[in-house]
Structure formats: C-alpha cells, structure tokens
N, C-alpha and C positions, 0 to 999 in steps of 0.2 A: 162714724166713721171704721170700715173694715180694717182689721187689723192684720199685716201683710211683714212682708220681710225684706220690702226694696226699700233702698236708699235713698231719701227724699236730698234732691239738691235745689239749691236757690242759686248760690255761688259760691265757688271755691276754690282758692289757688292752692297746689301742693307745691314746697321750697324745698328743692333740697339744698343744702349746706354748702358751700366749696369750702372745706376747711385745709389749710394754708400748713405744714408740715416743714415747721423754720430747721434749720440744723442747729443742733445740739452745741452747745459752746462750753466746754468746764472752765471753772475757777480759775484752777490751776495747773500749769504747762512747765515740764522739766528740761533740761539741758544734759548734754550726756554727762555723765560723770556727778551731775547734783547730787548731792544725797535728796531723797526722797522721803519726806516726812509724812508718816502716819496718817494724821486726821486731816492732811491737804490731799491724798490718796482717796480718803475717804469721804471727802467733800466730794470730788471730781466722780464716783463710784454713785453717790446718792442722786447728783445731776443727772448721771445717763441714766439711774433707775428712773428717776421722776421724768425725764423726756421718753422713756419706753411707756411709763404707764399713761400719759396723755397721750402718747399718739394712739395705745390699745384702744383707748377710751372714744377716741375721734372716728377710729376706722368702725366702733361698734354703734355708734350712733350715726355715722353715715350707711352702714349697712342696714341699719333699721329702716332711714328713711329711704333705702332704694328698693326697700320689700316694701314698703306702703306705695310709693309712686309705682312699684310694678304691679298692684292691687288694683290702682287706678287706671293704669293702662289698658288692664285687662276688658275694666268694665266698663272703658270709651268703646274698644274696640267692639264691643257687643250691642253699641248703640245707646244714647240716653232715651229714655222712653217716654213719653205725653201719657200720663195717668189720672184715672175720670174713677174719685174716692180709692185710689189707690192700686186698681186696675190697670195695667196696661193695655191701652185701645189704640196705641200706633209708634213709631220709630219718629224724634223729634228732628225736624228740619229747621225747626229756625220760625222766626216771628212772622205769623201768615197777615193775611188780609185785614185791615183792621179800619176802623173808623172812628171822629172823633169819639171818647169815652171807651171807646170796646177796644180789647186789647187780645188778641187771639195768640195760638200756638199753629205751626200749619205741621202736620204730622203724615205721616206716609202708612198706610195700611198693610196687612199681611199680604192683599192680595195685587199690593204697586199701588194704590190708591192713593190721591192728594186730597185731607180735606184741614179744613181751618176751625178748629174747636175756641170756645168763646174760654177766656182764662181769666178775665178782668173787665167788668161793667161799673163806670163810673156814672151814675144816675145824674148826677148835677151836670155834666157836659155834653152826654148821648145827645145825636141830633134829633129833635124832635118829630120830621117828618119816617124816621127809619122805625123799621116792627120792634116790638118790645122783645126783648134780648135780654137773656138770664146766663152767667155761667154754667157753661155745659151744654149751650147750644154750637150749632155749625153755622158756622158765618152764612148770610142770607144773598140772594142775588134775585132781580126782578124775571118774571116767567114771563114769556110771550107765548102766544098760540097761534096755529094755522087756520081756523076759524073762529067767527065771532061766540061771543057766551064761553070763552077760554077752553074749547074742545079742539079736538085734533091732536096733533103732533105738536110737543112743547119743543120751544126754542130760549137761548139764551144769547147774553149780546159776546159777541167772541171777543171778550178779554179776560178769559180764567186766567189766562196765562201759566198753566200748572207746570210744572218740571216736563220736560220731551223725554225722560226719561219714565216717567211714570205711564200707566194704566190709561188715567184719567183723573177728573176731580167730582167731590161730591159734595153737593149744598143744599141749604133749604132756600124755600121760597119763602121771596118779601111780605108775601100774603099770609098770616097765620092762619086764614081761614081754606087754603088751596088744599083741597082734600088728599092730595099726592103729598105737601109737606116736601119730602126729600127728594133730591135728583141727582143722576151723575152723568156728567158727560167722557165720552172715551176721547182719547188724547189724536188720536188718528181722524177723528171727527172731520169732514170738509167744512167747511167753510162757505155759507150760504146768501148770496144777497137774495132777501124774501121779501113780501111785503107782508106782514101780520098784522090782522084785526083785529087783536084783545090783547091782550095779560092783566096779569093779578100786581095789584100794590096796594101794599098797606097804607099808601098816602092818600091815594085815590079810594080808600072806601071796600075791596075786593076788584072784583071782575071789572073792566071796562074794557068798551068797543068802540074803536074809534070810527069816525065815519071816513074821514080820508086817512087811511093808516098808514104809517110812516114804512120808508125800505131803509133797513141795515144788513150792515153783516152780521149773520146769525151762526150757531151751530146747534144740535139736534140736542134735545136734553132727554133725559128716560126716567121715569120712577124708578128710586133706588132701591135695587137688589142686595142685601148684605151679602149673598153667596157669590156674587159677584163682585163688587166691591171691598167686602170686610169692611167697613164700615156701617153702624145703626144706624138706622131711620131715628128722627129725631132728636133727642138730646141725651146727654151725657150726665150722668149724678157728679157734682160737686164734691169736694176742691179739684178743680184742675193744674195738675201741678208736675214736676221735671224729674224724673227717678231713673232707678235701674230695677 
C-alpha cells in the first residue's frame, strides 16, 4: 500500500469537556474585631491558591481540546475524501447504491460527477446472478441498446437518481464482457420512453436480443470519458476507505 499523509477515518468522536468552575470557599471566616490567627489565615490562602491552580489547569485542558476541535473542523470543512489505496478519488457523500453483500461509498469527482465505488464485498451473501464484483469496482447497471446485437446508442433505466446538483452519474456495465465497460449519464438527460431490442446482462450470458422488445423509460448512456467525468474507467486499487 502506498504511503501517504492522509489521516484515515473509520469512526471518531471529539468530546470537549465542559468543566464547571465552582465558587471557592475558604475554611475560616473572620468577624470584625476578631483576632486573625496566622495558621487560619495561611489555610485560607492555601485554599485560594489551590483553587487558582486547579482553574488554570482546567483552562489549559480546555484550550488544548478547543485547538484539537478546531483542527478537526478545518479538516471537515475541506471534505472527507474516498481514498483508493491511499489516493483521493472523490469527495465522500455517504453510502451509495448497494446490493446484498456489496457495500459502496458514494463519491463526487473533481468534475462534479457522482459514482458509487465498492468498499466491501461479502462473498457469502452476494446475489448469485449479480456480476462478479471486487472492492474498488464501480457499481454496475444493466445497459440496453437501440439496435440488435447490442449496438447503436446505449441506454440505462431511469432509476439512477444522482444528486441533481451534480453533472451526472458514472457506472460499470452489468456484463463484464461489455467492451465499453464504463458509462456516464449527464444529469440533464431527457427521459425517453423507448423500445430497445437488446441488452447486455451477466445473468443472461452477454448480449441478449429480444423478439418482442420491451418499452421502458430510459436515459442515454455514453462511454466514460475521464476528461469529462473526472472518474477513471474500470476499477480503483483497494483498499477503499475514508480520510482526508
């Protein structure tokens, strides 16, 4: 694994202790005209001195905690990153599109495209009909085509639901033999009710042609261009973690 200066984050909590400064009470009080014994006066001074020292110590502790919290706030303001083998690949937005046995982080690239990268795979609980998936892969979608033989314009079902503030969404094809592999969908793509005669599917063994093509709402998908999306095609090097 590459060495880097990023701070890895799994789960952390910073606690700033709220110390309560109680009023200082001296052990001896004196009335007007009452003689003041030196020992009692000294005890009062010692109590006051002890209270001052304690307050100074608590103030120093709070100052240290405030400084630590300030560092954490500054780090958070720059955004938690998704790291692939220690290299930032996008800003972390939360949990992405997942399946049984497959957990992803949703990230936003420097070009403002959303993508879901696999952070964990539990081989014992993955769905058998899903494409083979490893840590570092982009999440997959079934890709449909306007012509038989999986040719012509590619489409994907209109269920990606990327953040509307983003430029679009990047994903991998469900069929590992798809020569394009990685696609993107711009956010402002128009939804089209289309009859599409073919699709690529891992479960169905590759390209499938339909004698009676279904009609569904689709959005156009395009071969990924990292210069447009800011997302590399293919897979990222594991481990996939969060950090700064």
